C-alpha positions as CSV (number, residue, x, y, z in Angstrom):
1,M,81.0,-142.3,-72.7
2,Q,77.7,-140.9,-71.4
3,P,77.4,-137.9,-69.2
4,L,77.6,-138.7,-65.4
5,T,75.2,-137.3,-62.9
6,I,75.9,-138.2,-59.1
7,N,72.7,-138.6,-57.1
8,N,72.2,-139.3,-53.3
9,A,72.5,-142.8,-53.7
10,D,75.6,-142.6,-55.6
11,L,76.9,-140.4,-53.1
12,I,76.3,-143.0,-50.4
13,A,77.8,-145.9,-52.4
14,I,80.9,-143.8,-53.1
15,N,81.3,-142.8,-49.8
16,R,81.1,-146.2,-48.5
17,L,83.8,-147.6,-51.1
18,N,85.9,-144.8,-50.2
19,W,85.5,-145.6,-46.3
20,L,86.6,-149.4,-47.3
21,R,89.6,-148.0,-49.1
22,N,90.5,-145.9,-46.2
23,F,90.1,-148.9,-43.8
24,R,92.3,-150.8,-46.2
25,V,95.0,-148.2,-46.4
26,N,94.9,-146.8,-42.7
27,K,94.0,-150.1,-41.2
28,R,96.9,-150.2,-38.8
29,K,96.2,-146.7,-37.6
30,L,92.5,-147.2,-37.3
31,L,92.6,-150.5,-35.4
32,S,95.3,-149.2,-33.0
33,F,93.0,-146.1,-32.3
34,E,90.1,-148.2,-31.9
35,L,91.8,-150.8,-29.8
36,G,93.3,-148.2,-27.4
37,F,89.8,-146.7,-27.0
38,L,88.4,-150.2,-26.3
39,I,91.1,-151.0,-23.9
40,L,90.9,-147.5,-22.0
41,F,87.1,-148.0,-22.1
42,G,87.4,-151.6,-21.1
43,V,89.7,-150.5,-17.8
44,L,87.6,-147.8,-16.8
45,I,84.2,-149.7,-16.8
46,S,85.9,-152.8,-15.5
47,I,87.2,-150.9,-12.4
48,Y,83.9,-149.3,-11.8
49,Y,82.0,-152.5,-12.1
50,F,84.6,-154.4,-10.1
51,L,84.3,-152.3,-7.3
52,A,80.6,-151.5,-7.3
53,L,78.6,-154.5,-8.8
54,P,78.9,-158.3,-9.1
55,I,80.8,-160.3,-11.6
56,V,77.6,-160.5,-14.2
57,N,77.8,-156.9,-14.7
58,I,81.7,-157.3,-15.6
59,L,80.7,-159.9,-18.2
60,L,78.2,-157.7,-19.6
61,C,80.7,-155.2,-19.9
62,G,83.0,-157.3,-21.7
63,L,80.1,-158.3,-24.3
64,V,79.4,-154.6,-24.7
65,L,83.0,-154.1,-25.6
66,L,83.1,-157.0,-28.0
67,L,80.1,-155.5,-29.7
68,L,81.5,-151.9,-29.6
69,L,83.5,-152.2,-32.7
70,P,80.8,-153.8,-35.0
71,M,78.2,-151.4,-33.7
72,M,80.7,-148.5,-34.6
73,I,81.1,-149.8,-38.1
74,A,77.3,-150.3,-38.5
75,F,76.7,-146.9,-37.2
76,N,79.1,-145.4,-39.9
77,W,77.7,-147.5,-42.6
78,F,74.0,-147.2,-42.0
79,V,73.8,-143.8,-40.2
80,F,76.8,-141.4,-40.7
81,I,77.5,-141.9,-44.2
82,P,74.1,-141.4,-45.4
83,I,73.6,-138.4,-43.4
84,L,77.1,-137.1,-44.5
85,A,76.0,-137.7,-48.1
86,S,72.8,-135.9,-48.1
87,K,74.3,-132.8,-46.6
88,Y,77.3,-132.8,-49.1
89,I,74.9,-133.3,-52.1
90,N,72.7,-130.3,-50.6
91,R,75.7,-128.1,-50.2
92,N,77.4,-128.9,-53.5
93,K,74.7,-128.4,-56.1
94,I,77.7,-129.0,-58.7
95,L,77.4,-132.5,-57.9
96,S,73.9,-133.1,-59.4
97,K,75.0,-131.4,-62.6
98,P,76.0,-133.7,-65.6
99,Y,79.5,-134.0,-66.2
100,T,81.5,-135.8,-68.9
101,V,85.1,-137.8,-68.8
102,R,87.2,-138.5,-71.5
103,W,91.0,-139.4,-71.5
104,D,94.0,-140.0,-73.6
105,D,97.5,-141.4,-73.1
106,T,98.6,-138.0,-71.1
107,Y,95.5,-136.7,-69.6
108,L,92.0,-137.4,-67.9
109,Y,89.5,-134.7,-68.9
110,I,86.5,-133.9,-66.8
111,S,84.2,-131.1,-67.8
112,S,80.7,-129.8,-67.0
113,E,78.7,-126.6,-67.8
114,E,80.7,-125.0,-64.8
115,T,84.2,-126.6,-64.6
116,K,86.7,-128.2,-66.8
117,S,89.7,-130.0,-65.5
118,Q,92.8,-131.8,-67.1
119,L,94.6,-134.2,-64.8
120,A,97.6,-135.6,-66.1
121,W,97.5,-139.5,-65.3
122,S,100.9,-139.0,-63.3
123,V,98.8,-137.7,-60.4
124,F,96.9,-140.9,-59.8
125,F,98.3,-143.2,-57.4
126,D,95.5,-145.5,-56.5
127,M,92.2,-146.9,-57.5
128,I,89.3,-148.8,-56.0
129,Q,86.5,-150.2,-57.8
130,N,83.3,-152.3,-57.2
131,D,80.4,-153.4,-59.5
132,E,79.1,-149.8,-59.9
133,Y,82.2,-147.4,-59.4
134,I,85.6,-146.5,-60.2
135,L,87.5,-144.0,-57.7
136,L,90.8,-142.6,-58.6
137,Y,92.9,-141.2,-55.9
138,S,95.2,-138.2,-56.6
139,Q,95.7,-137.7,-52.7
140,D,94.6,-139.6,-49.7
141,Y,91.2,-138.1,-49.4
142,V,90.8,-136.9,-52.8
143,F,89.2,-139.1,-55.6
144,Q,87.6,-138.7,-59.0
145,V,84.4,-140.8,-59.4
146,I,83.4,-142.7,-62.5
147,A,80.3,-144.9,-62.5
148,K,80.7,-147.6,-64.6
149,R,77.1,-147.8,-65.9
150,F,78.2,-144.6,-68.1
151,F,80.6,-146.3,-70.2
152,D,79.2,-147.0,-73.7
153,S,80.4,-150.6,-73.8
154,T,82.5,-153.0,-71.6
155,K,85.2,-152.5,-74.1
156,E,85.4,-149.0,-73.3
157,M,85.3,-149.6,-69.8
158,N,88.1,-152.1,-70.0
159,D,90.3,-149.8,-72.0
160,F,90.0,-147.5,-69.5
161,L,90.7,-149.5,-66.4
162,R,93.8,-151.1,-68.4
163,R,95.1,-147.4,-68.8
164,V,94.4,-146.7,-65.0
165,Q,96.2,-150.0,-63.9
166,K,99.2,-149.0,-66.4
167,V,99.4,-145.7,-64.5
168,I,99.1,-147.0,-61.0
169,N,101.4,-150.0,-61.4
170,K,104.2,-147.7,-62.5
171,K,104.4,-146.4,-59.0
């Protein structure tokens, strides 16, 4: 496996993938919070518009409420996540340092010039991946990043994914 270096574009993509995973895992919590917010917002605005303005404004208010959730998702996806990624990579210079990943049957080893860690496979409970990245979760919001482009071959990547699946499927 080649050394990994995370750049700003990587961090944006990783944060988007993490956001999708958190939405999948906490779907009910997020949707109930957003639905509660929408209902409260809708009731307050509807009362105001119902008492003060004609029916057209109530319909416009309803349209705004229908578009509020997609607008919040788009804002997160295209504005908030890139800003957060830029700030994070600027504050944590260690992210721009190359690091290597190795593994055996017992541990995942991650090392760079500044850090070395040895993580038992048993700490990982979830994995999400797309065409470019693999995120291994050891806690709800703590994960290890492995970019697929740094595997030397697809065989090596498939061996790694089989190892991860074996651990996660035990839980």
